[in-house]
C-alpha positions as CSV (number, residue, x, y, z in Angstrom):
1,M,-26.9,-0.6,-11.2
2,S,-25.6,2.6,-9.8
3,I,-22.6,4.5,-11.3
4,F,-20.5,3.6,-8.2
5,E,-21.1,-0.1,-8.8
6,Y,-19.6,0.4,-12.3
7,I,-16.7,2.5,-11.0
8,S,-16.0,0.1,-8.2
9,V,-15.2,-2.7,-10.7
10,T,-12.2,-0.8,-11.9
11,I,-11.0,-0.2,-8.4
12,A,-11.7,-3.8,-7.4
13,I,-9.7,-5.1,-10.4
14,V,-6.5,-3.2,-9.6
15,L,-6.7,-3.9,-5.8
16,G,-7.7,-7.5,-6.5
17,L,-4.6,-8.0,-8.8
18,A,-2.4,-6.5,-6.1
19,I,-3.8,-8.9,-3.5
20,A,-3.4,-11.8,-5.9
21,R,0.2,-10.8,-6.5
22,L,1.0,-10.7,-2.8
23,L,-0.8,-14.0,-2.1
24,T,1.1,-15.6,-5.0
25,A,4.4,-14.4,-3.7
26,F,3.6,-15.7,-0.2
27,G,2.7,-19.1,-1.7
28,E,5.9,-19.2,-3.7
29,L,7.9,-18.4,-0.6
30,I,6.4,-21.3,1.2
31,I,6.9,-23.6,-1.8
32,H,10.6,-22.6,-2.2
33,R,11.3,-22.1,1.6
34,K,14.4,-24.2,1.6
35,R,16.1,-21.9,-0.9
36,V,14.8,-18.7,0.6
37,T,16.7,-16.6,3.1
38,F,13.8,-14.9,5.0
39,H,14.0,-11.4,6.4
40,W,11.4,-9.5,8.3
41,V,11.7,-6.2,6.5
42,P,10.3,-7.2,3.1
43,L,7.7,-9.4,4.7
44,T,6.6,-6.5,6.9
45,W,6.3,-4.2,3.9
46,A,4.2,-6.9,2.0
47,I,1.9,-7.4,5.0
48,T,1.4,-3.7,5.6
49,L,0.6,-3.3,1.9
50,F,-1.9,-6.2,2.1
51,L,-3.6,-4.6,5.1
52,L,-3.6,-1.1,3.5
53,I,-5.3,-2.5,0.3
54,Y,-8.1,-4.0,2.4
55,V,-8.6,-0.8,4.4
56,L,-8.6,1.3,1.2
57,W,-11.1,-1.1,-0.4
58,W,-13.3,-0.8,2.7
59,Q,-13.1,3.0,2.6
60,F,-14.2,3.1,-1.1
61,F,-17.5,1.6,0.0
62,S,-18.1,4.5,2.3
63,V,-17.4,7.0,-0.5
64,G,-19.7,5.2,-2.8
65,A,-22.5,5.6,-0.4
66,A,-21.6,9.3,0.3
67,L,-21.4,10.5,-3.3
68,D,-24.7,10.7,-5.2
69,E,-23.1,11.8,-8.4
70,W,-19.7,10.9,-9.7
71,A,-17.7,13.2,-12.0
72,F,-15.0,11.9,-14.2
73,L,-12.4,13.5,-11.9
74,D,-13.9,11.5,-9.0
75,F,-13.5,8.3,-10.9
76,L,-10.0,9.2,-12.1
77,S,-8.9,10.1,-8.6
78,A,-10.2,6.8,-7.2
79,A,-8.7,4.7,-10.0
80,V,-5.2,6.5,-10.1
81,V,-4.6,6.3,-6.4
82,T,-4.8,2.5,-6.5
83,L,-2.1,2.1,-9.2
84,P,1.0,2.7,-7.0
85,L,-0.3,0.0,-4.6
86,Y,-0.4,-2.6,-7.4
87,L,3.2,-1.5,-8.4
88,A,4.3,-1.9,-4.8
89,S,2.8,-5.4,-4.7
90,M,5.1,-6.3,-7.6
91,L,8.3,-5.1,-6.0
92,F,8.3,-6.0,-2.3
93,L,8.7,-9.8,-2.7
94,P,10.6,-11.7,-5.5
95,R,8.7,-12.6,-8.7
96,H,11.1,-15.3,-9.9
97,F,12.2,-18.3,-7.9
98,D,14.5,-19.8,-10.5
99,T,17.8,-19.1,-8.8
100,P,19.4,-21.5,-6.3
101,E,19.4,-19.0,-3.5
102,I,16.8,-16.3,-2.9
103,S,17.5,-13.5,-0.3
104,L,14.4,-11.5,0.6
105,Y,16.5,-8.7,1.9
106,D,18.7,-8.5,-1.2
107,N,15.6,-8.4,-3.3
108,F,14.2,-5.6,-1.1
109,I,17.4,-3.6,-1.6
110,R,17.2,-4.1,-5.3
111,N,13.5,-3.8,-5.9
112,G,11.7,-3.2,-2.7
113,K,12.9,0.3,-2.3
114,W,11.2,1.0,-5.6
115,G,8.1,-0.4,-3.9
116,V,8.5,2.0,-1.0
117,G,8.7,4.7,-3.7
118,A,5.4,3.5,-5.1
119,Y,4.0,3.6,-1.6
120,L,5.3,7.2,-1.3
121,V,3.4,8.1,-4.6
122,F,0.2,6.6,-3.1
123,F,0.5,8.8,0.0
124,V,1.2,11.9,-1.9
125,L,-1.8,11.3,-4.1
126,A,-3.9,10.4,-1.0
127,V,-4.0,14.0,0.3
128,P,-5.9,15.5,-2.8
129,V,-7.9,12.3,-3.3
130,N,-9.1,12.4,0.4
131,A,-10.0,16.0,0.0
132,R,-11.9,15.3,-3.3
133,L,-13.7,12.1,-2.4
134,W,-14.1,12.2,1.4
135,D,-14.1,16.0,1.9
136,T,-11.2,15.6,4.3
137,P,-9.7,19.0,5.0
138,V,-6.2,19.4,3.7
139,I,-5.1,20.5,7.2
140,S,-6.2,17.7,9.3
141,M,-5.0,14.8,11.5
142,N,-5.4,12.5,8.5
143,T,-3.0,14.7,6.5
144,L,-0.6,14.9,9.5
145,Q,-0.5,11.0,9.6
146,I,0.1,11.0,5.8
147,L,3.0,13.5,6.1
148,I,4.6,11.4,8.9
149,A,4.2,8.3,6.8
150,I,5.8,10.1,3.8
151,G,8.7,11.0,6.1
152,T,9.2,7.4,7.2
153,L,9.0,6.3,3.5
154,L,11.7,8.8,2.6
155,G,13.8,7.5,5.5
156,V,13.7,4.0,4.1
157,I,14.5,5.1,0.6
158,L,17.4,7.3,1.6
159,S,18.8,4.8,4.2
160,R,22.1,3.2,3.3
161,S,22.3,0.9,6.3
162,A,20.3,-2.1,7.4
163,G,19.7,-0.5,10.8
164,G,18.3,2.6,9.2
165,I,16.0,0.7,7.0
166,A,14.8,-1.4,10.0
167,M,14.2,1.7,12.1
168,W,12.2,3.6,9.4
169,T,10.3,0.4,8.6
170,C,9.3,0.1,12.3
171,G,8.3,3.8,12.3
172,F,6.1,3.2,9.3
173,V,4.4,0.2,10.8
174,V,3.6,2.2,14.0
175,I,2.1,5.0,11.9
176,Q,0.1,2.6,9.8
177,L,-1.3,0.7,12.8
178,I,-2.4,4.0,14.4
179,S,-4.0,4.9,11.1
180,F,-5.7,1.5,10.7
181,F,-7.3,1.8,14.1
182,Y,-8.2,5.4,13.4
183,V,-9.9,4.4,10.2
184,I,-11.3,1.0,10.9
185,F,-12.7,1.2,14.4
186,P,-14.6,4.4,14.0
187,A,-16.4,2.8,11.1
188,Y,-18.1,0.3,13.5
């Protein structure tokens, strides 16, 4: 076994737990659908997180093939950048369904904005991690996309109105879709 295969287990555990958390929440929403007041904003954040986790997982395979030797800092960078994504997976959708009424939007205002904050930490960490693991120049289109994403995340966190949150959420989705196509399609 190569060192990357050992390292990838840690990454896979954290990302796998985040995916399991999101899938469990989606299942709970379906089971308790009669008591749930659905709203597109928290569902959009959960879906974009789900997609981002898969894209990140895919990207880690390319870095595993590119790096012949892994330093502890490489491992630490790869492991730490995944932690905010797991935290976000815990916050976007409700964890408990024991109340008579469940409002996805109210849960998002209470907890989901913290998930957006975790997303923000991920993107802040992404710049140095991309430079370290993928040799991405700090001044690049990738960093510009990250900075725009950080701006939209700050917009959501600082918004006090539903319209502002909706607008910044849409902006984030557009940036992420552009990023996904920029990352995924060139890999084929």
